[in-house]
C-alpha beads as a LAMMPS data file, in Angstrom:
LAMMPS data file: protein, C-alpha beads

317 atoms
316 bonds

1 atom types
1 bond types

-500.0 500.0 xlo xhi
-500.0 500.0 ylo yhi
-500.0 500.0 zlo zhi

Masses

1 110.0

Atoms # bond

1 1 1 196.021 181.624 194.888
2 1 1 194.288 178.412 196.175
3 1 1 195.043 174.997 194.508
4 1 1 192.633 174.374 191.359
5 1 1 190.290 171.451 192.099
6 1 1 190.347 169.089 189.266
7 1 1 188.211 166.196 190.501
8 1 1 184.645 167.092 189.814
9 1 1 183.305 163.591 190.539
10 1 1 179.791 163.848 192.303
11 1 1 180.105 162.054 195.828
12 1 1 177.227 162.637 198.135
13 1 1 177.537 162.400 201.852
14 1 1 174.942 160.223 203.728
15 1 1 172.983 163.270 204.638
16 1 1 172.550 164.201 201.114
17 1 1 171.644 160.809 200.010
18 1 1 168.798 160.938 202.742
19 1 1 167.636 164.279 201.581
20 1 1 167.749 163.876 197.838
21 1 1 166.519 160.030 197.756
22 1 1 163.607 161.391 199.841
23 1 1 162.380 163.429 196.643
24 1 1 161.807 160.265 194.797
25 1 1 158.189 158.438 194.442
26 1 1 158.280 155.058 196.455
27 1 1 154.948 154.028 195.510
28 1 1 154.299 151.598 198.520
29 1 1 151.080 150.435 197.170
30 1 1 151.520 149.345 193.383
31 1 1 147.759 149.316 192.934
32 1 1 147.967 153.167 193.079
33 1 1 150.226 153.486 190.436
34 1 1 147.905 154.646 187.861
35 1 1 146.688 157.395 190.182
36 1 1 150.035 159.365 190.651
37 1 1 151.782 161.292 187.943
38 1 1 154.813 159.662 186.399
39 1 1 155.850 162.907 184.575
40 1 1 159.194 164.399 185.908
41 1 1 159.422 161.986 188.513
42 1 1 161.963 159.163 189.503
43 1 1 160.403 156.098 191.267
44 1 1 162.448 154.391 193.919
45 1 1 161.319 150.799 193.553
46 1 1 162.226 147.635 191.594
47 1 1 161.388 148.051 187.932
48 1 1 160.107 144.673 187.634
49 1 1 157.372 145.419 190.223
50 1 1 156.203 148.765 188.788
51 1 1 156.342 148.008 184.974
52 1 1 153.079 145.756 184.857
53 1 1 151.185 148.706 186.705
54 1 1 152.213 151.301 184.055
55 1 1 149.099 152.075 181.496
56 1 1 149.647 151.181 177.809
57 1 1 151.370 153.504 175.286
58 1 1 152.569 156.181 177.827
59 1 1 155.946 156.867 176.579
60 1 1 157.270 158.460 173.228
61 1 1 160.936 157.348 173.917
62 1 1 162.315 154.491 176.112
63 1 1 166.012 154.195 176.533
64 1 1 167.048 151.006 178.480
65 1 1 170.677 150.555 179.838
66 1 1 170.077 147.307 181.973
67 1 1 172.814 145.238 183.525
68 1 1 174.911 143.687 180.981
69 1 1 175.292 139.924 181.053
70 1 1 178.526 140.199 183.286
71 1 1 179.479 139.697 186.916
72 1 1 178.892 143.354 188.206
73 1 1 178.248 145.088 191.520
74 1 1 176.150 148.256 191.330
75 1 1 176.381 149.856 194.980
76 1 1 174.312 147.334 196.994
77 1 1 172.839 145.450 194.182
78 1 1 174.890 142.601 192.281
79 1 1 174.127 141.089 188.820
80 1 1 175.617 137.500 187.841
81 1 1 176.472 136.533 184.504
82 1 1 174.062 133.969 182.709
83 1 1 174.156 131.721 179.701
84 1 1 172.986 133.170 176.801
85 1 1 169.343 131.794 177.085
86 1 1 169.241 133.026 180.646
87 1 1 169.982 136.481 179.624
88 1 1 167.454 136.296 176.635
89 1 1 164.820 135.378 179.195
90 1 1 166.089 138.371 181.513
91 1 1 165.466 140.923 178.641
92 1 1 162.173 139.536 177.910
93 1 1 161.024 139.977 181.376
94 1 1 161.042 143.774 181.020
95 1 1 160.960 144.354 177.111
96 1 1 157.395 142.853 177.127
97 1 1 156.159 145.748 179.417
98 1 1 158.302 148.233 177.693
99 1 1 156.871 147.520 174.324
100 1 1 153.471 147.603 175.540
101 1 1 153.926 151.249 177.215
102 1 1 155.646 152.610 174.080
103 1 1 153.307 154.960 172.053
104 1 1 152.404 153.627 168.506
105 1 1 155.006 155.861 166.764
106 1 1 157.537 155.739 169.843
107 1 1 161.229 154.427 169.810
108 1 1 163.143 152.291 171.949
109 1 1 166.889 152.102 172.473
110 1 1 168.607 148.975 174.380
111 1 1 172.300 149.195 175.470
112 1 1 174.546 146.253 175.806
113 1 1 177.832 144.793 174.974
114 1 1 179.051 142.620 172.170
115 1 1 178.570 139.317 174.008
116 1 1 174.974 140.022 174.542
117 1 1 174.111 141.350 171.187
118 1 1 172.670 138.092 169.762
119 1 1 170.184 137.922 172.809
120 1 1 169.392 141.578 172.557
121 1 1 168.330 141.294 168.816
122 1 1 166.031 138.131 169.597
123 1 1 164.638 139.731 172.612
124 1 1 163.599 142.918 170.555
125 1 1 162.293 140.996 167.671
126 1 1 160.297 138.520 169.743
127 1 1 158.702 141.491 171.539
128 1 1 157.424 142.852 168.140
129 1 1 159.839 145.677 168.040
130 1 1 161.058 146.884 164.678
131 1 1 164.881 146.995 164.459
132 1 1 165.939 150.161 162.514
133 1 1 169.618 149.929 163.130
134 1 1 172.433 148.901 165.596
135 1 1 174.680 151.585 166.640
136 1 1 178.189 151.099 167.730
137 1 1 179.555 153.374 170.392
138 1 1 183.381 153.410 170.323
139 1 1 183.891 154.467 174.182
140 1 1 187.664 154.791 173.888
141 1 1 188.218 153.271 177.322
142 1 1 189.317 149.903 178.685
143 1 1 192.505 147.855 179.454
144 1 1 194.494 146.168 176.808
145 1 1 194.340 142.239 176.497
146 1 1 197.416 140.051 175.623
147 1 1 195.345 137.230 174.163
148 1 1 192.497 139.144 172.287
149 1 1 191.379 142.474 170.923
150 1 1 190.818 145.494 173.484
151 1 1 187.308 145.503 174.072
152 1 1 186.324 149.250 173.113
153 1 1 182.833 149.343 171.922
154 1 1 179.241 148.703 173.066
155 1 1 176.029 148.349 171.017
156 1 1 172.822 150.352 171.109
157 1 1 170.026 148.697 169.223
158 1 1 167.481 151.283 167.573
159 1 1 163.970 149.929 167.361
160 1 1 160.599 151.322 166.999
161 1 1 156.913 150.195 167.572
162 1 1 155.859 150.992 164.005
163 1 1 157.961 149.910 161.041
164 1 1 157.812 153.055 159.303
165 1 1 156.186 155.642 161.463
166 1 1 158.435 157.152 163.872
167 1 1 160.330 160.399 164.809
168 1 1 163.741 160.843 163.521
169 1 1 165.169 164.261 163.520
170 1 1 168.379 163.772 161.485
171 1 1 169.166 167.551 161.459
172 1 1 169.184 167.654 165.321
173 1 1 172.041 165.419 165.575
174 1 1 174.610 166.329 162.858
175 1 1 178.067 166.337 163.918
176 1 1 180.462 169.208 163.052
177 1 1 183.363 167.860 161.664
178 1 1 187.015 169.260 160.697
179 1 1 187.157 169.364 156.690
180 1 1 190.306 167.581 155.531
181 1 1 189.577 168.242 151.805
182 1 1 188.096 171.697 151.343
183 1 1 186.700 171.233 147.764
184 1 1 185.457 174.086 145.972
185 1 1 182.948 174.088 142.978
186 1 1 183.664 175.480 139.314
187 1 1 182.769 179.012 140.427
188 1 1 185.123 178.926 143.534
189 1 1 182.443 178.533 146.050
190 1 1 182.986 176.344 149.122
191 1 1 181.449 172.796 148.487
192 1 1 179.470 171.914 151.600
193 1 1 181.803 173.461 154.100
194 1 1 182.572 176.623 155.775
195 1 1 185.405 178.787 157.403
196 1 1 184.722 180.138 160.728
197 1 1 186.153 183.281 162.476
198 1 1 189.135 181.538 163.789
199 1 1 189.984 180.244 160.366
200 1 1 189.105 176.541 160.872
201 1 1 187.202 174.706 158.114
202 1 1 184.265 172.806 159.261
203 1 1 181.240 170.604 157.779
204 1 1 178.029 169.370 159.385
205 1 1 177.932 165.854 158.582
206 1 1 175.233 163.212 158.799
207 1 1 174.921 160.901 161.808
208 1 1 176.526 157.568 161.559
209 1 1 175.623 154.188 163.284
210 1 1 179.237 154.349 164.584
211 1 1 179.588 156.916 167.386
212 1 1 183.165 157.848 168.054
213 1 1 182.970 161.185 169.606
214 1 1 181.586 160.449 173.085
215 1 1 183.681 159.925 176.091
216 1 1 182.831 157.909 179.147
217 1 1 182.622 160.234 181.950
218 1 1 185.808 160.703 184.223
219 1 1 186.870 162.680 186.980
220 1 1 187.261 166.030 185.466
221 1 1 183.760 166.137 183.859
222 1 1 180.972 167.661 185.959
223 1 1 178.577 164.926 185.032
224 1 1 180.998 162.082 186.553
225 1 1 179.819 160.044 189.464
226 1 1 180.970 156.801 191.027
227 1 1 178.392 154.744 189.071
228 1 1 180.322 151.924 187.565
229 1 1 178.656 152.021 183.970
230 1 1 177.546 155.528 183.549
231 1 1 176.579 156.785 180.129
232 1 1 178.056 160.191 178.631
233 1 1 175.206 162.950 178.536
234 1 1 176.521 163.476 175.104
235 1 1 175.594 160.074 173.883
236 1 1 172.268 159.884 175.433
237 1 1 171.497 163.517 173.923
238 1 1 171.939 162.061 170.537
239 1 1 169.171 159.452 171.063
240 1 1 166.841 161.987 172.697
241 1 1 167.171 164.537 170.088
242 1 1 167.078 162.094 167.151
243 1 1 163.871 160.051 168.469
244 1 1 161.635 162.802 170.445
245 1 1 160.295 166.109 170.182
246 1 1 160.214 168.869 172.871
247 1 1 157.384 168.236 175.470
248 1 1 157.395 164.457 174.844
249 1 1 157.795 162.026 177.579
250 1 1 160.942 159.910 177.914
251 1 1 161.254 156.693 180.169
252 1 1 164.256 155.039 181.649
253 1 1 163.548 151.775 183.686
254 1 1 166.942 151.447 184.765
255 1 1 168.063 155.128 185.800
256 1 1 171.162 154.361 187.401
257 1 1 173.093 157.718 187.587
258 1 1 170.295 159.576 186.219
259 1 1 171.682 160.596 182.861
260 1 1 168.604 160.070 180.821
261 1 1 166.448 161.812 183.097
262 1 1 169.016 164.877 183.324
263 1 1 169.486 165.039 179.734
264 1 1 165.852 164.990 179.032
265 1 1 165.152 167.938 181.270
266 1 1 168.219 169.739 179.824
267 1 1 166.540 169.262 176.211
268 1 1 163.074 170.315 177.175
269 1 1 161.479 166.638 177.507
270 1 1 159.575 165.355 180.308
271 1 1 160.738 162.355 181.778
272 1 1 160.232 159.319 184.129
273 1 1 162.490 156.676 185.591
274 1 1 162.657 153.747 187.950
275 1 1 165.748 153.070 190.341
276 1 1 165.971 150.379 192.893
277 1 1 169.258 151.856 194.525
278 1 1 168.861 154.519 197.077
279 1 1 171.894 156.122 196.441
280 1 1 171.593 156.537 192.721
281 1 1 168.061 157.805 193.157
282 1 1 169.749 160.464 195.363
283 1 1 172.391 161.098 192.562
284 1 1 169.659 161.680 189.924
285 1 1 167.768 163.871 192.016
286 1 1 171.015 166.111 192.788
287 1 1 171.965 166.153 189.185
288 1 1 168.499 167.210 188.204
289 1 1 168.522 170.043 190.842
290 1 1 172.060 171.235 189.297
291 1 1 170.591 171.025 185.853
292 1 1 168.258 173.628 186.781
293 1 1 171.161 176.074 187.176
294 1 1 173.337 174.813 184.294
295 1 1 171.826 172.983 181.118
296 1 1 175.139 172.479 179.282
297 1 1 175.943 169.296 177.486
298 1 1 179.595 168.703 176.979
299 1 1 180.154 168.388 173.491
300 1 1 176.614 169.858 172.251
301 1 1 176.871 173.340 170.701
302 1 1 173.573 175.008 171.651
303 1 1 173.822 177.894 169.360
304 1 1 174.392 175.953 166.202
305 1 1 172.413 173.035 167.593
306 1 1 174.876 170.433 166.404
307 1 1 177.385 168.045 168.057
308 1 1 181.115 168.526 168.220
309 1 1 184.119 166.352 167.653
310 1 1 185.838 164.760 170.655
311 1 1 188.017 167.422 172.430
312 1 1 186.668 170.323 170.446
313 1 1 187.441 173.351 172.531
314 1 1 184.482 175.478 172.502
315 1 1 183.062 177.175 175.579
316 1 1 179.418 176.894 174.403
317 1 1 179.762 173.309 174.179

Bonds

1 1 1 2
2 1 2 3
3 1 3 4
4 1 4 5
5 1 5 6
6 1 6 7
7 1 7 8
8 1 8 9
9 1 9 10
10 1 10 11
11 1 11 12
12 1 12 13
13 1 13 14
14 1 14 15
15 1 15 16
16 1 16 17
17 1 17 18
18 1 18 19
19 1 19 20
20 1 20 21
21 1 21 22
22 1 22 23
23 1 23 24
24 1 24 25
25 1 25 26
26 1 26 27
27 1 27 28
28 1 28 29
29 1 29 30
30 1 30 31
31 1 31 32
32 1 32 33
33 1 33 34
34 1 34 35
35 1 35 36
36 1 36 37
37 1 37 38
38 1 38 39
39 1 39 40
40 1 40 41
41 1 41 42
42 1 42 43
43 1 43 44
44 1 44 45
45 1 45 46
46 1 46 47
47 1 47 48
48 1 48 49
49 1 49 50
50 1 50 51
51 1 51 52
52 1 52 53
53 1 53 54
54 1 54 55
55 1 55 56
56 1 56 57
57 1 57 58
58 1 58 59
59 1 59 60
60 1 60 61
61 1 61 62
62 1 62 63
63 1 63 64
64 1 64 65
65 1 65 66
66 1 66 67
67 1 67 68
68 1 68 69
69 1 69 70
70 1 70 71
71 1 71 72
72 1 72 73
73 1 73 74
74 1 74 75
75 1 75 76
76 1 76 77
77 1 77 78
78 1 78 79
79 1 79 80
80 1 80 81
81 1 81 82
82 1 82 83
83 1 83 84
84 1 84 85
85 1 85 86
86 1 86 87
87 1 87 88
88 1 88 89
89 1 89 90
90 1 90 91
91 1 91 92
92 1 92 93
93 1 93 94
94 1 94 95
95 1 95 96
96 1 96 97
97 1 97 98
98 1 98 99
99 1 99 100
100 1 100 101
101 1 101 102
102 1 102 103
103 1 103 104
104 1 104 105
105 1 105 106
106 1 106 107
107 1 107 108
108 1 108 109
109 1 109 110
110 1 110 111
111 1 111 112
112 1 112 113
113 1 113 114
114 1 114 115
115 1 115 116
116 1 116 117
117 1 117 118
118 1 118 119
119 1 119 120
120 1 120 121
121 1 121 122
122 1 122 123
123 1 123 124
124 1 124 125
125 1 125 126
126 1 126 127
127 1 127 128
128 1 128 129
129 1 129 130
130 1 130 131
131 1 131 132
132 1 132 133
133 1 133 134
134 1 134 135
135 1 135 136
136 1 136 137
137 1 137 138
138 1 138 139
139 1 139 140
140 1 140 141
141 1 141 142
142 1 142 143
143 1 143 144
144 1 144 145
145 1 145 146
146 1 146 147
147 1 147 148
148 1 148 149
149 1 149 150
150 1 150 151
151 1 151 152
152 1 152 153
153 1 153 154
154 1 154 155
155 1 155 156
156 1 156 157
157 1 157 158
158 1 158 159
159 1 159 160
160 1 160 161
161 1 161 162
162 1 162 163
163 1 163 164
164 1 164 165
165 1 165 166
166 1 166 167
167 1 167 168
168 1 168 169
169 1 169 170
170 1 170 171
171 1 171 172
172 1 172 173
173 1 173 174
174 1 174 175
175 1 175 176
176 1 176 177
177 1 177 178
178 1 178 179
179 1 179 180
180 1 180 181
181 1 181 182
182 1 182 183
183 1 183 184
184 1 184 185
185 1 185 186
186 1 186 187
187 1 187 188
188 1 188 189
189 1 189 190
190 1 190 191
191 1 191 192
192 1 192 193
193 1 193 194
194 1 194 195
195 1 195 196
196 1 196 197
197 1 197 198
198 1 198 199
199 1 199 200
200 1 200 201
201 1 201 202
202 1 202 203
203 1 203 204
204 1 204 205
205 1 205 206
206 1 206 207
207 1 207 208
208 1 208 209
209 1 209 210
210 1 210 211
211 1 211 212
212 1 212 213
213 1 213 214
214 1 214 215
215 1 215 216
216 1 216 217
217 1 217 218
218 1 218 219
219 1 219 220
220 1 220 221
221 1 221 222
222 1 222 223
223 1 223 224
224 1 224 225
225 1 225 226
226 1 226 227
227 1 227 228
228 1 228 229
229 1 229 230
230 1 230 231
231 1 231 232
232 1 232 233
233 1 233 234
234 1 234 235
235 1 235 236
236 1 236 237
237 1 237 238
238 1 238 239
239 1 239 240
240 1 240 241
241 1 241 242
242 1 242 243
243 1 243 244
244 1 244 245
245 1 245 246
246 1 246 247
247 1 247 248
248 1 248 249
249 1 249 250
250 1 250 251
251 1 251 252
252 1 252 253
253 1 253 254
254 1 254 255
255 1 255 256
256 1 256 257
257 1 257 258
258 1 258 259
259 1 259 260
260 1 260 261
261 1 261 262
262 1 262 263
263 1 263 264
264 1 264 265
265 1 265 266
266 1 266 267
267 1 267 268
268 1 268 269
269 1 269 270
270 1 270 271
271 1 271 272
272 1 272 273
273 1 273 274
274 1 274 275
275 1 275 276
276 1 276 277
277 1 277 278
278 1 278 279
279 1 279 280
280 1 280 281
281 1 281 282
282 1 282 283
283 1 283 284
284 1 284 285
285 1 285 286
286 1 286 287
287 1 287 288
288 1 288 289
289 1 289 290
290 1 290 291
291 1 291 292
292 1 292 293
293 1 293 294
294 1 294 295
295 1 295 296
296 1 296 297
297 1 297 298
298 1 298 299
299 1 299 300
300 1 300 301
301 1 301 302
302 1 302 303
303 1 303 304
304 1 304 305
305 1 305 306
306 1 306 307
307 1 307 308
308 1 308 309
309 1 309 310
310 1 310 311
311 1 311 312
312 1 312 313
313 1 313 314
314 1 314 315
315 1 315 316
316 1 316 317
């Protein structure tokens, strides 16, 4: 018997980078951006060059995971930490167009760390987006600190174009949780819980603004890449299912390793994204190709249409 391969990280050779990045739209002439279809395509270009040319009110959902206000290198591109006012201006430089290209009933999610949260809130408000909630993602990773608390969370601001008219599919993002106290009513019937064939007791619970069931992709997960800030498919699936419907158009101006595009495809949405780095463009196209063969999202039960607790062992999820 051969050795079992445990490391599933996607690493592309230079020939694969050449092949798969070539599938992206480059858009050499920005004046023609209106003439080609954004639908189900990745644009290999600088998002700050492309955004101004996109027509108004194109996208039903926009998910933005920009560089956080940290010194960070993304393959060939580096980001330098700024003062709070500088980062606020940076956020504003793309949010003004993102708000413009969002449909009247569309939603926009903006990811960031706790240090940038104040700037995020101000930038979203200044661009006339209505803040509905601030999600806290407990990512359960990071080194301990001797003089401070371990940094174990990130923020995701949930905003909408209209204050009250927007999509929110609450039943699509319920979490199947183990029941600790299986109460019964006066007639002896299960009270808001059920017992499965394996004897376990479970309950479908409403989504919370604290997300604790998503794991940062690592070496044993098929979705893992070498991108330094990759979001888990399960996390992005929650946002897409909650704030869009099948067939609607999802946009990501900082594609990175392609998670938003891949999950949109797996969940029956149309997608478009922009990415400046050639290797990350290739990773996205490679993952999209693999998604045609396997549309599984780890931690999402496609039969019951619900999310599962972390480390729940279910072959369907």
